[in-house]
C-alpha positions as CSV (number, residue, x, y, z in Angstrom):
1,M,16.1,48.4,28.4
2,Y,17.7,47.1,25.2
3,Q,17.3,43.6,23.7
4,L,18.6,41.6,20.7
5,T,16.1,39.8,18.6
6,I,17.0,37.1,16.1
7,P,13.9,36.7,13.8
8,V,14.9,33.2,12.4
9,V,17.4,31.3,14.5
10,Q,20.0,29.4,12.5
11,L,22.8,27.1,13.5
12,S,25.3,29.8,12.5
13,D,23.8,32.1,15.3
14,E,25.4,29.9,17.9
15,G,28.2,31.6,19.9
16,W,29.0,34.3,22.4
17,Y,26.8,37.4,22.7
18,C,27.9,40.4,24.8
19,C,25.9,43.4,26.1
20,V,28.2,46.4,26.6
21,A,27.0,49.4,28.6
22,T,29.0,52.6,28.3
23,N,28.8,56.1,29.9
24,E,31.3,58.9,30.6
25,D,32.8,57.0,33.5
26,G,33.6,53.9,31.5
27,S,31.9,50.7,30.3
28,T,30.9,47.3,31.5
29,E,29.8,44.1,29.7
30,K,28.0,40.9,30.3
31,C,28.4,37.9,27.9
32,I,26.4,34.8,27.5
33,W,26.7,31.7,25.2
34,L,23.8,31.0,22.9
35,D,23.5,27.2,22.3
36,I,21.4,26.3,19.3
37,I,19.4,23.2,19.9
38,T,19.0,21.2,16.6
39,P,16.9,18.1,16.8
40,P,17.2,15.8,13.7
41,T,15.3,16.5,10.5
42,I,13.6,13.5,8.8
43,T,14.4,13.6,5.1
44,S,12.8,10.3,4.0
45,S,9.8,8.8,5.8
46,P,8.6,5.2,5.8
47,M,5.9,4.3,3.3
48,D,3.0,1.8,3.3
49,I,3.9,-1.5,1.8
50,T,2.4,-5.0,1.1
51,I,4.6,-8.1,1.6
52,R,4.0,-11.8,1.1
53,A,4.2,-13.9,4.3
54,G,7.3,-16.0,4.4
55,S,9.5,-13.4,2.7
56,K,13.0,-13.5,4.1
57,Y,15.4,-10.7,5.0
58,V,13.4,-7.9,3.7
59,N,13.6,-4.2,4.7
60,P,10.1,-2.9,4.0
61,L,10.5,0.3,6.0
62,Q,13.1,3.0,5.8
63,C,13.6,6.3,7.6
64,L,16.5,8.7,7.0
65,A,17.4,11.8,8.9
66,T,20.0,14.5,9.1
67,G,21.2,16.5,12.1
68,M,24.0,17.4,14.4
69,G,26.1,14.8,16.2
70,L,25.2,11.2,16.5
71,I,21.7,10.3,15.2
72,Y,19.8,7.4,16.9
73,Y,16.9,5.4,15.4
74,Q,14.2,3.5,17.2
75,W,11.4,1.6,15.5
76,E,8.1,1.0,17.2
77,K,4.9,-0.8,16.3
78,Y,1.4,0.3,17.3
79,Q,-0.6,-2.0,19.6
80,P,-4.3,-1.5,19.1
81,S,-5.3,-3.4,22.3
82,D,-4.2,-0.6,24.6
83,S,-3.3,2.2,22.0
84,S,0.4,2.0,22.9
85,W,3.6,1.7,20.9
86,I,5.7,-1.4,21.5
87,K,9.0,-2.9,20.3
88,P,8.5,-5.0,17.1
89,S,8.8,-8.7,17.1
90,N,12.1,-10.5,18.0
91,R,12.4,-11.5,14.3
92,V,13.3,-7.9,13.5
93,V,17.0,-7.9,12.9
94,N,17.7,-4.3,13.8
95,I,15.2,-1.8,15.3
96,T,17.9,0.8,15.9
97,S,18.9,1.5,12.3
98,P,17.4,3.5,9.5
99,K,16.1,0.3,7.8
100,L,13.7,-2.0,9.6
101,I,14.8,-5.5,8.6
102,F,12.8,-8.7,9.2
103,G,14.3,-12.1,9.3
104,V,11.1,-13.7,8.0
105,I,7.8,-11.9,7.4
106,R,4.8,-13.4,9.2
107,E,1.1,-12.5,9.5
108,D,1.6,-11.0,13.0
109,D,4.1,-8.5,11.5
110,E,1.1,-6.7,9.9
111,G,0.4,-3.4,11.5
112,V,1.4,0.3,11.8
113,Y,5.0,1.3,12.5
114,H,6.9,4.5,13.0
115,C,10.5,5.6,13.7
116,I,11.8,7.8,16.4
117,V,14.9,9.7,15.4
118,S,16.9,11.5,18.1
119,N,20.2,13.2,18.9
120,D,21.5,15.0,22.0
121,D,19.3,18.0,21.2
122,G,15.9,16.3,20.9
123,S,13.8,13.8,18.9
124,V,11.3,13.7,16.1
125,V,8.8,11.0,15.1
126,S,8.2,9.9,11.5
127,V,4.8,9.5,9.9
128,N,3.1,6.2,10.4
129,A,3.5,3.5,7.8
130,T,1.4,0.3,7.5
131,I,2.8,-3.1,6.6
132,T,0.2,-5.4,5.0
133,V,1.0,-9.1,5.0
134,Y,-0.8,-11.5,2.6
135,E,-0.7,-15.2,2.1
136,H,0.5,-16.6,-1.2
137,S,-2.9,-18.0,-1.9
138,T,-4.7,-14.7,-1.3
139,L,-3.0,-12.5,-3.9
140,G,-1.0,-13.7,-6.7
141,P,0.6,-13.0,-10.1
142,P,-1.2,-11.6,-13.1
143,T,-2.9,-14.0,-15.5
144,I,-1.6,-14.6,-19.0
145,T,-4.7,-14.7,-21.0
146,S,-3.4,-15.3,-24.5
147,V,0.0,-16.1,-26.1
148,S,1.0,-17.1,-29.6
149,R,1.1,-20.8,-30.4
150,D,4.3,-22.6,-31.3
151,I,5.4,-21.4,-34.7
152,A,7.0,-23.2,-37.6
153,S,8.9,-21.0,-39.9
154,V,11.4,-21.0,-42.8
155,E,14.9,-19.6,-42.8
156,G,15.1,-15.8,-43.2
157,S,11.5,-15.0,-42.5
158,K,10.2,-12.8,-39.8
159,V,7.8,-14.0,-37.1
160,S,5.8,-12.0,-34.5
161,I,4.9,-13.4,-31.1
162,M,2.2,-11.8,-29.0
163,C,1.4,-12.0,-25.3
164,N,-1.5,-10.5,-23.2
165,A,-2.2,-10.6,-19.5
166,T,-4.7,-9.3,-17.0
167,N,-4.2,-8.0,-13.5
168,D,-7.2,-8.0,-11.2
169,V,-5.5,-7.0,-7.9
170,D,-5.7,-3.4,-6.9
171,A,-2.7,-1.3,-5.8
172,L,-0.2,-3.3,-7.7
173,D,2.9,-2.3,-9.6
174,E,2.5,-2.3,-13.4
175,V,2.5,-5.8,-14.9
176,K,5.7,-6.4,-16.6
177,I,5.8,-8.6,-19.7
178,W,8.6,-9.3,-22.1
179,F,10.0,-12.1,-24.2
180,S,13.3,-13.7,-23.8
181,N,15.5,-16.4,-25.3
182,G,18.0,-16.6,-22.6
183,I,18.1,-12.7,-22.6
184,A,15.6,-10.0,-22.9
185,V,14.7,-9.3,-26.5
186,S,11.8,-6.8,-26.3
187,S,10.9,-3.7,-24.3
188,V,8.7,-3.9,-21.2
189,G,5.0,-3.4,-21.7
190,Q,1.8,-3.0,-19.6
191,L,-0.4,-6.0,-19.9
192,Q,0.7,-6.8,-23.4
193,A,3.9,-7.1,-25.4
194,S,5.2,-8.4,-28.7
195,V,8.4,-9.3,-30.4
196,T,9.5,-9.8,-34.0
197,V,12.5,-12.0,-34.7
198,Q,14.5,-12.8,-37.8
199,T,14.7,-16.6,-38.1
200,S,17.8,-18.5,-39.1
201,Y,18.4,-22.2,-40.0
202,P,18.9,-24.6,-38.3
203,H,17.4,-23.0,-35.2
204,T,14.8,-23.7,-32.5
205,A,14.2,-21.0,-29.9
206,V,12.0,-20.8,-26.9
207,Y,10.6,-17.3,-26.1
208,T,9.1,-16.7,-22.7
209,C,6.3,-14.3,-21.8
210,V,6.7,-13.2,-18.2
211,G,3.8,-11.5,-16.3
212,M,5.1,-9.9,-13.1
213,N,3.7,-7.9,-10.2
214,K,4.9,-7.2,-6.7
215,F,3.4,-10.5,-5.5
216,D,4.6,-13.1,-8.0
217,K,5.0,-13.9,-11.7
218,Q,3.5,-16.2,-14.3
219,T,5.3,-17.5,-17.5
220,S,4.3,-19.0,-20.8
221,N,6.6,-20.3,-23.5
222,V,6.4,-20.2,-27.3
223,S,8.7,-22.3,-29.5
224,V,9.9,-21.1,-32.9
225,I,11.1,-24.0,-35.1
226,V,12.9,-23.0,-38.2
227,G,13.4,-25.2,-41.2
228,G,15.5,-24.7,-44.3
229,R,14.3,-23.1,-47.6
230,I,13.1,-25.4,-50.3
231,V,15.3,-25.0,-53.4
232,M,14.0,-26.3,-56.8
233,F,16.6,-27.6,-59.3
234,A,15.6,-28.1,-63.0
235,A,17.3,-30.5,-65.3
236,P,19.0,-28.9,-68.3
237,L,17.1,-28.8,-71.6
238,S,18.1,-31.3,-74.3
239,V,19.4,-29.7,-77.6
């Protein structure tokens, strides 16, 4: 008895395989087609996320896959009451696409989700991802604790403006703070930032400190008022 063993099956192994038996009187053969079944492979799984209630048209979860033929997506939500997986709420715009999009996020959208990816050869299930929904009053922006007072300066001088913030909420993005006068004028910092500007006359500018996290933002303004230089003229000496 003879057999053919393929140690690691690959898509390129698909095709016809023939067994040929030969002796002094001739030969005979038997051929079969090897069909390689290739279910999809998930390349990007959904991740846990926290979203504010009332957010509109957001796609908090995403699942991407590769595979042969057409790939189908189906999102499901875990129902703790009977340990089953159910269809998400009717406010979900598309539960059959790689991105799960909500028309409006509400408290009852909080929960555990996963995505089933399939093609004609099989299906795979993504890892679970949790959506946490918070009310605006529960979690909020960082707090700007100190910022420079309004500044009066003279033409040609340099002024420095400082801003500091605190962030007491866990699991947040870094707090972003910068100054702007219509456009950004300093680099982004973590909890504090400063900017130095060259003044010109006549000129009054408003610089804004912006503290941001994934929930909201808080701002504080500093005005820089520039006056002209004082020039002293002396009367000519009598001779």
